[in-house]
LUMMAR-931116 format. One record per residue (C-alpha): x, y, z. Coordinates in pm, whole numbers, padded with zeros to 5 digits, always signed. Each point is the difference from the previous one (the first is absolute). Example, Ala and Ser with C-alpha at 12.3 -4.5 7.8 and 13.67 -1.06 7.14 Angstrom:
2
+01230-00450+00780 +00137+00344-00066 
***
This chain:
108
+00017+00022-00032 +00123+00330-00070 +00109+00185+00322 -00144+00348+00002 +00112+00346+00251 -00256+00186+00060 +00076+00347+00070 -00156+00165+00331 -00168+00280-00179 -00296-00230-00042 -00250-00182+00240 +00024-00345+00182 -00304-00111-00179 +00158+00066-00346 +00303-00233+00101 -00239-00258+00116 -00199-00005-00317 +00324-00027-00203 +00095-00315+00185 -00255-00267-00253 +00271+00139-00209 +00310+00067+00133 +00175-00130+00250 -00007+00399+00188 +00301+00121+00244 -00079+00305+00120 +00249+00275+00133 +00012-00017+00384 +00027-00413-00049 +00356+00083-00071 +00019+00158+00258 +00287+00303-00152 +00220+00121+00195 -00049+00313-00207 -00283+00174-00234 +00257+00039-00242 -00086-00103-00364 +00310-00189-00065 -00064-00178+00362 -00295-00150-00094 +00104-00113-00345 +00357-00113+00119 -00287-00194+00236 -00244-00070-00202 +00291-00227-00189 +00080-00215+00258 -00334-00116+00057 -00020-00066-00404 -00283+00266-00004 -00006-00012-00425 -00238+00361-00001 -00068+00324+00165 -00345+00108-00045 +00011+00383+00127 -00184+00335-00077 +00350+00212+00013 +00081+00098-00357 +00277+00129+00041 +00163-00318+00148 +00130-00164-00323 +00191+00373-00029 +00196-00015+00314 +00115-00321+00076 +00190-00188-00256 -00168-00295-00035 +00234-00143-00245 +00196-00127+00336 -00294-00188+00132 -00182-00322-00087 -00349+00176+00049 -00254+00158-00243 -00186+00320+00067 -00379-00036-00074 -00118+00382-00020 -00398+00011+00076 -00162+00292-00133 -00318+00023+00144 -00269+00199+00089 +00057+00069+00319 +00156-00321+00291 -00335-00046+00129 -00058-00364+00022 -00297+00020-00212 +00158+00166-00334 +00301-00235+00143 -00201-00325-00059 -00168+00119-00321 +00348+00037-00157 +00100-00428+00173 -00083-00164-00341 +00215+00300-00217 +00293-00096+00280 -00029-00358-00024 +00022-00013-00397 +00270+00253-00002 +00222-00153+00220 -00099-00295-00154 +00157+00059-00332 +00345+00198+00163 +00277-00108-00204 +00323+00111+00137 -00106+00348+00074 +00155+00174+00251 -00331+00257+00075 -00316+00046-00154 -00307+00200+00025 -00306-00212+00076 -00358+00305-00143 
***
């Protein structure tokens, strides 16, 4: 099963809903000693996480993703409220399943 890190900007209910499709890891599960993105990327790599689902549109431009195995999936949604995210669930599942070694991609 594909292992995905869910950013802490999303509600807990969204993580639970995504468990039907993926092995979910939350940022709090990694117990990062820092909230720095680089630390999160490193720890996620160590845990075998394949994708980081986030709404942080700047992440691919502020981190050197080529140094990590993890890919970043940026979610462009109306907002980060659970009903809006739930409407995008099938798009998220489809796009991640079609990823082809990309270091980052956008889901709209």
